[in-house]
ROVOSE-345878 format. One record per residue (C-alpha): residue number from 1; z negated, y, x. Coordinates in steps of 0.1 Angstrom, whole numbers. Each point is the difference from the previous one (the first is absolute). Last residue first. Layout:
BEGIN
- NUM | Z | Y | X
...
This chain:
BEGIN
- 380 | -949 | 1185 | 1363
- 379 | -9 | 8 | -36
- 378 | 18 | -29 | -15
- 377 | -18 | -25 | 25
- 376 | -31 | 12 | -10
- 375 | 4 | -4 | -37
- 374 | 11 | -34 | 7
- 373 | -30 | -11 | 23
- 372 | -23 | 15 | -30
- 371 | 21 | -21 | -23
- 370 | -4 | -28 | 18
- 369 | -40 | 0 | 3
- 368 | 4 | 8 | -38
- 367 | 14 | -36 | -3
- 366 | -27 | -18 | 20
- 365 | -1 | -27 | -23
- 364 | 25 | -15 | -29
- 363 | 29 | 5 | 24
- 362 | 29 | -18 | -24
- 361 | 24 | -26 | 8
- 360 | 31 | -2 | -23
- 359 | 18 | -30 | -17
- 358 | -22 | 1 | -30
- 357 | 4 | 37 | -4
- 356 | 41 | -1 | -2
- 355 | 9 | 34 | 10
- 354 | 34 | 13 | -9
- 353 | -14 | 22 | -33
- 352 | -35 | 0 | -3
- 351 | -19 | -21 | -23
- 350 | -36 | 16 | -9
- 349 | -29 | -10 | 22
- 348 | -31 | -10 | -17
- 347 | -33 | 6 | 17
- 346 | -29 | -25 | 13
- 345 | -37 | 5 | 5
- 344 | -9 | -15 | -31
- 343 | 24 | 17 | -22
- 342 | 25 | 28 | 1
- 341 | 29 | 4 | -23
- 340 | 34 | 16 | 12
- 339 | 12 | 15 | 35
- 338 | 31 | 15 | 10
- 337 | 10 | -3 | 36
- 336 | 11 | 23 | 29
- 335 | 9 | -20 | 31
- 334 | -15 | 5 | 35
- 333 | 16 | -24 | 27
- 332 | -19 | -20 | 23
- 331 | 11 | -13 | 32
- 330 | -20 | -23 | 23
- 329 | 37 | -13 | 14
- 328 | 11 | -11 | -33
- 327 | -6 | 18 | -34
- 326 | -31 | 0 | -23
- 325 | 0 | 22 | -30
- 324 | -23 | 28 | 0
- 323 | -11 | 9 | -39
- 322 | 3 | 36 | -15
- 321 | -15 | 23 | -25
- 320 | 9 | 36 | -10
- 319 | -18 | 32 | -3
- 318 | 3 | 11 | 34
- 317 | -12 | -33 | 13
- 316 | -23 | -30 | -16
- 315 | 4 | -33 | 17
- 314 | 5 | -34 | -16
- 313 | -14 | -31 | 20
- 312 | -34 | 7 | -7
- 311 | 6 | -8 | -37
- 310 | 5 | -38 | 7
- 309 | 37 | -9 | -11
- 308 | 13 | -7 | -32
- 307 | 33 | -11 | -13
- 306 | -4 | -3 | -37
- 305 | -9 | -29 | -28
- 304 | -16 | 18 | -33
- 303 | -31 | -13 | -13
- 302 | 3 | 10 | -38
- 301 | -11 | 37 | -9
- 300 | -36 | 9 | -6
- 299 | -5 | 35 | -15
- 298 | -25 | 23 | 6
- 297 | -9 | 29 | -26
- 296 | -9 | 34 | -1
- 295 | -9 | 19 | -34
- 294 | 0 | 34 | -16
- 293 | -14 | 3 | -33
- 292 | 30 | 19 | -24
- 291 | -6 | -24 | -30
- 290 | -39 | -9 | -2
- 289 | -16 | -33 | 8
- 288 | -35 | -5 | -13
- 287 | 14 | -26 | -27
- 286 | 3 | -24 | 32
- 285 | 29 | -25 | -7
- 284 | -1 | -35 | 21
- 283 | 32 | -9 | 11
- 282 | 11 | 35 | 2
- 281 | 40 | 2 | -4
- 280 | 19 | 19 | 25
- 279 | 30 | 20 | -2
- 278 | 21 | 9 | 35
- 277 | 17 | 33 | 0
- 276 | 25 | 6 | 28
- 275 | 5 | 23 | 32
- 274 | 23 | 19 | 16
- 273 | -15 | 37 | -7
- 272 | 32 | 3 | -21
- 271 | -13 | -28 | -19
- 270 | 14 | -35 | 1
- 269 | 10 | -21 | -29
- 268 | -4 | -36 | -12
- 267 | -33 | 4 | -11
- 266 | -25 | -30 | 10
- 265 | -15 | -13 | -31
- 264 | -32 | -25 | -6
- 263 | -15 | -1 | 35
- 262 | -40 | -15 | -6
- 261 | -30 | 18 | 8
- 260 | -36 | -11 | 11
- 259 | -24 | 33 | 1
- 258 | -21 | 6 | 28
- 257 | -31 | 17 | 2
- 256 | -7 | 6 | 37
- 255 | 26 | 27 | 4
- 254 | -20 | 24 | -24
- 253 | 7 | 33 | 7
- 252 | 36 | -5 | 4
- 251 | 2 | -25 | -30
- 250 | 10 | -35 | 5
- 249 | 28 | -20 | 0
- 248 | 4 | -40 | 4
- 247 | 35 | -20 | 2
- 246 | 20 | -29 | -17
- 245 | 37 | -5 | -1
- 244 | 11 | -10 | -38
- 243 | 32 | 21 | 0
- 242 | 15 | 10 | 38
- 241 | -6 | 20 | 28
- 240 | 14 | -4 | 34
- 239 | 34 | 19 | -12
- 238 | -18 | 31 | -2
- 237 | -16 | 2 | 34
- 236 | 26 | 21 | 18
- 235 | 0 | 23 | -32
- 234 | -36 | 8 | 3
- 233 | -21 | -12 | -29
- 232 | -21 | 23 | -25
- 231 | -25 | -20 | -22
- 230 | -1 | 3 | -38
- 229 | -32 | -20 | -7
- 228 | -4 | -9 | -38
- 227 | -17 | 10 | -28
- 226 | 9 | -24 | -33
- 225 | -36 | -13 | -13
- 224 | -11 | 35 | 7
- 223 | 19 | 9 | -31
- 222 | 1 | 38 | 5
- 221 | -5 | 32 | -28
- 220 | 10 | 36 | 2
- 219 | -13 | 24 | -29
- 218 | 8 | 28 | -20
- 217 | 38 | 2 | 13
- 216 | 14 | 32 | -18
- 215 | 38 | -4 | -16
- 214 | -15 | -1 | -36
- 213 | -21 | 30 | 3
- 212 | -38 | -3 | 6
- 211 | -22 | 28 | -19
- 210 | -34 | 2 | 19
- 209 | -31 | -8 | -21
- 208 | -15 | -27 | 19
- 207 | 16 | -2 | 36
- 206 | 31 | -11 | 16
- 205 | 16 | -13 | 31
- 204 | -20 | -29 | 8
- 203 | 14 | -22 | 30
- 202 | -6 | -33 | 14
- 201 | -14 | -16 | -29
- 200 | -7 | -41 | 0
- 199 | 21 | -31 | -12
- 198 | 9 | -22 | -30
- 197 | 33 | 19 | -15
- 196 | 14 | 21 | -27
- 195 | -35 | 20 | -8
- 194 | -6 | 11 | -33
- 193 | 7 | 37 | -14
- 192 | -17 | 2 | -32
- 191 | 14 | 25 | -28
- 190 | -18 | 27 | -18
- 189 | 9 | 19 | -32
- 188 | -5 | -32 | -25
- 187 | 20 | -14 | -30
- 186 | -23 | -26 | -9
- 185 | -2 | 3 | -39
- 184 | 37 | 7 | -7
- 183 | 13 | -32 | 19
- 182 | 8 | -12 | 35
- 181 | -6 | -35 | 7
- 180 | 36 | -11 | 2
- 179 | 9 | 31 | 17
- 178 | -22 | -8 | 28
- 177 | -9 | 28 | 23
- 176 | 1 | 2 | 36
- 175 | 19 | 32 | 7
- 174 | 32 | -15 | 7
- 173 | -6 | -23 | -31
- 172 | -1 | 27 | -24
- 171 | 31 | 15 | 16
- 170 | 16 | -33 | -5
- 169 | -9 | -2 | -40
- 168 | 12 | 36 | -2
- 167 | 35 | -10 | 12
- 166 | 1 | -30 | -23
- 165 | -10 | 21 | -29
- 164 | 26 | 27 | 4
- 163 | 26 | -29 | 5
- 162 | -13 | -16 | -31
- 161 | 3 | 31 | -20
- 160 | 39 | 4 | 11
- 159 | 5 | -37 | -13
- 158 | -14 | 12 | -34
- 157 | 16 | 33 | -3
- 156 | 33 | -19 | 6
- 155 | -9 | -27 | -26
- 154 | -8 | 29 | -25
- 153 | 33 | 15 | 9
- 152 | 19 | -32 | -8
- 151 | -16 | -7 | -32
- 150 | 9 | 34 | -12
- 149 | 36 | -1 | 11
- 148 | 1 | -36 | -16
- 147 | -4 | 21 | -36
- 146 | -26 | -14 | -25
- 145 | 0 | -24 | -26
- 144 | 30 | -23 | 14
- 143 | -23 | -32 | 0
- 142 | 1 | 1 | 34
- 141 | -7 | 34 | 5
- 140 | -30 | 2 | -20
- 139 | -16 | -29 | 18
- 138 | 8 | 16 | 35
- 137 | -13 | 33 | -15
- 136 | -35 | -17 | -8
- 135 | -2 | -18 | 33
- 134 | 10 | 32 | 19
- 133 | -28 | 16 | -20
- 132 | -30 | -24 | 7
- 131 | 11 | 4 | 38
- 130 | 2 | 37 | -1
- 129 | -32 | 1 | -14
- 128 | -18 | -22 | 22
- 127 | 19 | 17 | 29
- 126 | -16 | 35 | -12
- 125 | -34 | -16 | 7
- 124 | 9 | -15 | 34
- 123 | 14 | 36 | 9
- 122 | -32 | 17 | -13
- 121 | -23 | -28 | 21
- 120 | 22 | 10 | 32
- 119 | -2 | 37 | -3
- 118 | -36 | 0 | -8
- 117 | -7 | -23 | 33
- 116 | 23 | 26 | 19
- 115 | -16 | 26 | -12
- 114 | -34 | -11 | 7
- 113 | 8 | -6 | 37
- 112 | 14 | 36 | 0
- 111 | -32 | 12 | -8
- 110 | -14 | -11 | 36
- 109 | -29 | -21 | 17
- 108 | 4 | -24 | 25
- 107 | -26 | -26 | 12
- 106 | -1 | -15 | 33
- 105 | -6 | -31 | 23
- 104 | 0 | -26 | -33
- 103 | 3 | -34 | 12
- 102 | 33 | -19 | -3
- 101 | 2 | -13 | 33
- 100 | -32 | 0 | 20
- 99 | -17 | 33 | 21
- 98 | -18 | 4 | 34
- 97 | -11 | 33 | 4
- 96 | 10 | 10 | 35
- 95 | 5 | 36 | -8
- 94 | -19 | 10 | -31
- 93 | 9 | -7 | -36
- 92 | -21 | 6 | -30
- 91 | 24 | 16 | -21
- 90 | -3 | 21 | -33
- 89 | 20 | 24 | -22
- 88 | 30 | 10 | 27
- 87 | 24 | 23 | -19
- 86 | 33 | -11 | -12
- 85 | 33 | -13 | 18
- 84 | 24 | -22 | -17
- 83 | 9 | -22 | 26
- 82 | -36 | -4 | 14
- 81 | 4 | -5 | 35
- 80 | -18 | -30 | 22
- 79 | 20 | -5 | 33
- 78 | -7 | -40 | 13
- 77 | 4 | -11 | 34
- 76 | 2 | -39 | -3
- 75 | 39 | 3 | -10
- 74 | 8 | 24 | 29
- 73 | -10 | -25 | 26
- 72 | -37 | 7 | 17
- 71 | -7 | 13 | 35
- 70 | -24 | -2 | 29
- 69 | 10 | 13 | 27
- 68 | 17 | -9 | 33
- 67 | -3 | -5 | 39
- 66 | 15 | -31 | 19
- 65 | -14 | -24 | 27
- 64 | 26 | -29 | 12
- 63 | -14 | -30 | 14
- 62 | 19 | -27 | 18
- 61 | -13 | -30 | 16
- 60 | 23 | -7 | 30
- 59 | 18 | -34 | 3
- 58 | 15 | 0 | 36
- 57 | 28 | -5 | 23
- 56 | -8 | 8 | 33
- 55 | 10 | 23 | 25
- 54 | 4 | -14 | 36
- 53 | -26 | 5 | 27
- 52 | -11 | 25 | 29
- 51 | -27 | 13 | 19
- 50 | -4 | 26 | 28
- 49 | -28 | 6 | 10
- 48 | 11 | 33 | 16
- 47 | -19 | -13 | 39
- 46 | 19 | -33 | -6
- 45 | 37 | 18 | -8
- 44 | -8 | 25 | 26
- 43 | -4 | -26 | 26
- 42 | 31 | -23 | -10
- 41 | 19 | 34 | 2
- 40 | 10 | 20 | -30
- 39 | 35 | 10 | -15
- 38 | -3 | 25 | -29
- 37 | 31 | 6 | -23
- 36 | 9 | 23 | -24
- 35 | 18 | 23 | 20
- 34 | 13 | 36 | -11
- 33 | -24 | 21 | 18
- 32 | 9 | -23 | 33
- 31 | 36 | 6 | -3
- 30 | -3 | 39 | 1
- 29 | -20 | -1 | 30
- 28 | 24 | -22 | 16
- 27 | 28 | 20 | -11
- 26 | -11 | 29 | 12
- 25 | 26 | 6 | 27
- 24 | -4 | 29 | 28
- 23 | 33 | 16 | 1
- 22 | 32 | -5 | 26
- 21 | 2 | 25 | 28
- 20 | 34 | 12 | 2
- 19 | -12 | 35 | -6
- 18 | -26 | 4 | 28
- 17 | 29 | -10 | 24
- 16 | 28 | 23 | -10
- 15 | -28 | 30 | 2
- 14 | -8 | -11 | 33
- 13 | 37 | -5 | 14
- 12 | 5 | 37 | -15
- 11 | -30 | 13 | 22
- 10 | 14 | -18 | 32
- 9 | 35 | 16 | -8
- 8 | -17 | 37 | -2
- 7 | -23 | -6 | 31
- 6 | 29 | -10 | 21
- 5 | 24 | 30 | -12
- 4 | -28 | 24 | 10
- 3 | -5 | -17 | 30
- 2 | 38 | 4 | 11
- 1 | -3 | 36 | -10
């Protein structure tokens, strides 16, 4: 009995002892995972080839690459139609044909043209009669030989006929017929369509014998002297461009053939794709350029003063960029940074809150050795 009690007491003491033991701490391990500082010995610094320097304020030459296409302003892209419709009797135009302002580019035919000319000449003839009758009635009315009511009626008819003639006059001008030159002898069933600009043909939408409605676009013409480059600019770069800035553009399949351009307009709005549109004038126009052709361009910005370090100072890890800042007692702290322009082996460091770059010493060589050491420390 005594032995049993002794065994039970001993078992209870063992359980109490186990429950009172403190759990193993992982503080050190977890602390290592969050640390951003590496400490090296003098030998490790020498073996890793660590070199340091302070960031420099440098003037960096900036070239921004853009894409775009050949474009024309609305006043230089002309859609030619014929407001009265009709049949196309003749046209020699082909896409690419050069045309001059006032040149006949098509001949239209329709009986409605004959009717319009007939109505105008008839109205003019009636006008001559009404003019003479009005003068006669005016004289009779003044002599009380005729009723004033008759004179007023003739006067009203005369003014109404003036309106009719004016309307027909404008209709004739719309289709290119000079009312002053129209008479019975030169009534015609055909009308010439003339080019409104100097340029070349980009589209021909009709063929001989086809009936053309008033709303149909027969031809599209472009004035090559007003062709420009419409370049797409990302939102972050929009403010760096201004009117008068020079650049060079080229075709994607002819990168060696460069065209000099000058910025004439920067749009004041940003699209849903976070881009703006910049319009550039070709300094030496080339008539072989066609609207819609794709372009790539280089635009040189004024030299900018930036904080810069050697490219080797910046390490890339997990999609981010870092530098190591020198701390006391051979310590190096990794710091995430945002970089900018790169030129001649130097890269721009963007401003960072709470850090004055001119007061910091940066590791310029051996940065990846430090990164490897830090990764090993985190894994331990």
